[in-house]
C-alpha atoms as one frame of an Amber mdcrd trajectory, in Angstrom:
protein
  -1.084 -14.311 -76.175   0.046 -16.923 -73.863  -1.369 -20.204 -72.674  -2.394
 -20.045 -69.117  -3.456 -23.417 -67.192  -5.674 -22.473 -63.857  -6.241 -25.200
 -61.386  -9.602 -25.560 -59.171 -11.107 -23.323 -61.926 -14.700 -24.312 -62.355
 -15.994 -21.712 -59.606 -14.784 -18.972 -57.276 -11.403 -17.449 -57.671 -10.408
 -19.926 -60.135 -13.132 -19.150 -62.524 -12.922 -15.643 -61.915  -9.179 -15.842
 -62.847  -9.886 -17.463 -66.227 -12.306 -14.793 -66.898  -9.479 -12.120 -66.466
  -7.110 -14.060 -68.193  -9.468 -14.508 -71.137 -10.323 -10.693 -71.205  -6.501
 -10.100 -71.333  -6.363 -12.245 -74.585  -4.916 -14.959 -73.400  -5.640 -18.691
 -74.399  -6.726 -20.546 -70.808  -7.406 -24.191 -70.066  -9.920 -24.514 -67.084
  -9.485 -27.505 -65.089 -11.400 -29.367 -62.270 -11.733 -32.735 -60.970 -15.128
 -33.627 -63.051 -16.231 -33.209 -66.530 -19.614 -31.954 -64.879 -17.626 -29.204
 -63.085 -15.582 -28.486 -66.047 -18.912 -28.023 -68.196 -20.418 -25.567 -65.685
 -17.626 -23.348 -65.687 -17.103 -23.245 -69.461 -20.604 -22.503 -69.832 -20.565
 -19.799 -67.228 -17.625 -18.053 -69.183 -19.626 -18.549 -72.502 -17.588 -21.111
 -74.226 -15.233 -18.414 -75.669 -12.710 -19.871 -78.546  -9.627 -19.305 -76.634
 -11.128 -21.365 -73.371 -10.922 -25.165 -73.298 -11.252 -27.592 -70.153  -9.724
 -30.560 -68.963  -9.947 -32.914 -65.909  -7.190 -32.402 -63.562  -6.824 -33.732
 -60.208  -3.895 -31.870 -58.260  -4.054 -34.450 -55.479  -3.456 -37.593 -58.033
   0.338 -38.130 -59.552  -1.297 -40.026 -62.590  -3.974 -37.353 -63.348  -1.388
 -34.682 -63.261   1.072 -36.626 -65.575  -1.892 -37.387 -67.788  -2.977 -33.805
 -68.276   0.558 -32.137 -69.087   1.221 -35.160 -71.706  -1.863 -34.250 -73.273
  -1.138 -30.490 -73.863  -0.522 -29.822 -77.319   0.320 -25.958 -76.528   3.039
 -25.095 -74.433   1.676 -23.954 -70.944   3.182 -20.663 -70.253   1.215 -19.787
 -67.226   0.214 -21.963 -64.160  -1.974 -21.089 -61.671  -2.319 -22.974 -58.787
  -5.594 -22.465 -57.265  -6.726 -25.561 -56.114  -6.927 -26.475 -52.665  -9.249
 -26.903 -49.368  -9.903 -24.526 -46.807 -10.747 -27.206 -44.058 -13.275 -25.448
 -41.883 -10.548 -22.806 -41.393 -10.863 -21.389 -37.784 -12.690 -24.424 -36.321
  -9.195 -26.419 -36.682  -7.272 -26.116 -33.527  -4.380 -27.629 -32.020  -6.492
 -29.930 -29.805  -8.676 -31.235 -32.648  -6.545 -31.158 -35.843  -4.978 -34.619
 -36.093  -1.652 -35.833 -37.911  -3.816 -37.183 -40.621  -5.712 -33.944 -41.000
  -2.359 -32.067 -41.246  -1.263 -34.460 -43.869  -4.257 -34.099 -45.880  -4.002
 -30.249 -45.954  -0.441 -30.546 -46.970  -1.065 -32.676 -49.957  -4.176 -30.713
 -51.181  -2.494 -27.339 -50.647   0.911 -27.649 -50.797   2.468 -30.909 -52.399
  -0.336 -30.633 -55.025   1.442 -27.369 -56.345   4.687 -29.033 -56.056   3.303
 -31.761 -58.379   1.912 -29.466 -61.024   5.277 -27.141 -61.120   7.274 -30.305
 -61.449   5.445 -31.018 -64.727   5.270 -27.214 -66.253   8.618 -26.110 -64.978
  10.828 -27.890 -67.227   8.972 -26.645 -70.328   9.295 -22.786 -69.299  12.689
 -23.056 -68.572  13.610 -24.677 -71.687  11.646 -21.677 -73.496  12.995 -19.047
 -71.400   9.710 -17.760 -70.463   7.009 -18.775 -67.591   4.455 -17.578 -64.774
   3.853 -19.407 -62.028   1.153 -18.453 -59.218   0.394 -19.981 -56.156  -2.836
 -18.969 -54.499  -1.895 -18.831 -50.868  -3.109 -17.139 -47.607  -1.993 -14.522
 -45.253  -2.926 -16.953 -42.684   0.177 -18.876 -43.845   2.597 -16.007 -42.641
   4.842 -17.080 -40.042   4.416 -13.002 -39.198   0.825 -13.720 -38.508   1.856
 -15.532 -35.284   0.071 -18.839 -36.316  -2.897 -18.024 -33.843  -6.717 -18.099
 -34.143  -7.528 -21.542 -35.439  -6.995 -22.989 -38.960  -4.302 -25.072 -38.062
  -3.837 -27.533 -40.780  -4.736 -24.956 -43.372  -2.169 -22.473 -41.800   0.643
 -24.863 -42.149  -0.145 -25.880 -45.360  -0.055 -22.614 -46.916   3.168 -22.048
 -45.426   4.443 -25.053 -46.909   3.077 -23.840 -50.394   4.959 -20.616 -49.698
   8.105 -22.829 -49.428   7.356 -24.531 -52.665   7.149 -20.742 -54.186  10.818
 -20.266 -53.096  11.854 -23.738 -54.105  10.497 -23.336 -57.378  11.956 -19.939
 -57.949  15.283 -21.070 -57.227  14.793 -23.638 -59.858  13.544 -21.327 -62.366
  15.940 -19.995 -65.150  16.031 -16.173 -66.184  12.477 -15.383 -67.717  10.469
 -17.533 -65.422   8.845 -16.048 -62.542   7.064 -17.896 -59.669   5.393 -16.108
 -56.781   2.833 -16.839 -53.843  -0.327 -14.532 -53.833  -2.671 -14.018 -51.015
  -6.202 -12.973 -52.726  -7.431 -11.782 -49.247 -10.788 -12.977 -47.624 -13.235
 -12.979 -50.666 -16.844 -13.464 -50.925 -17.061 -16.829 -52.712 -18.661 -20.191
 -51.946 -15.813 -20.871 -49.780 -15.235 -17.443 -48.281 -18.712 -16.910 -47.281
 -20.761 -13.832 -47.631 -19.130 -12.171 -44.564 -15.742 -11.682 -46.400 -14.912
  -8.164 -46.999 -13.549  -8.622 -50.528 -15.404  -9.147 -53.859 -14.185 -12.135
 -56.219 -12.936  -9.195 -58.642 -10.444  -7.643 -56.183  -9.166 -11.078 -55.288
  -8.545 -12.118 -58.776  -6.674  -8.887 -60.052  -3.665 -10.142 -57.687  -3.773
 -13.327 -59.017  -3.861 -11.955 -62.660  -1.191  -9.265 -61.936   1.219 -12.325
 -60.951   0.199 -14.415 -63.960   0.882 -11.539 -66.480   4.100  -9.802 -64.851
   6.378  -8.040 -67.287   9.966  -9.250 -67.825  11.511  -6.909 -65.029   8.478
  -8.130 -62.520   9.432  -9.825 -59.254   9.940 -13.465 -58.719  10.207 -15.572
 -55.408   8.003 -13.345 -53.615   4.580 -13.368 -51.579   2.094 -10.599 -52.385
  -1.260  -9.315 -51.916  -2.643  -6.738 -54.412   0.647  -6.207 -55.875   2.485
  -5.313 -52.746   4.914  -7.474 -50.973   3.704  -9.304 -47.364   5.892 -10.956
 -45.131   6.414 -14.598 -45.224
């Protein structure tokens, strides 16, 4: 049994990831920005013994430091799911300001860097860990960076760079990967999304529970490599 921390886990993909990790027999800490959101998530999952919840604002240095300082059990698995989608395709070059770009980078990339800096030293010391950055195919440079979603795209490209930086800082036994869950039917993804939430979460859980000979420093969808 491992201990997993899932950020942005009160609903959607984060909540489903918690559910799947619990089903796999792992202890899970569900995190969100407010106690009310945490309580709703815990209730949805039925409050099993291996589940707890804690406030974590990944955009705030003090919140991240306090959260990790309060952990009494080692963090073996970190799933960086928290982030914002920013109206996606409505964001174009013409209407996206530098302030918009900085906000997206902080919430979708720097936030992952914050939590990784807090979790990775312990993983390195123990010689085992799994870090999953929930990214997007929209952040792939091979996608051409067209069709809107300007600041979201850039923030997910930056998140993928954080994945590689953390991979290079990780010691043997620690695996760091980016995962694109695809366009999933959630409150954020909307009803038009082609993928169900179970399919999206499955790829995240795959990367969070990789065997010792599994990959690291990659970008994956459904367990298969995709272009950076």
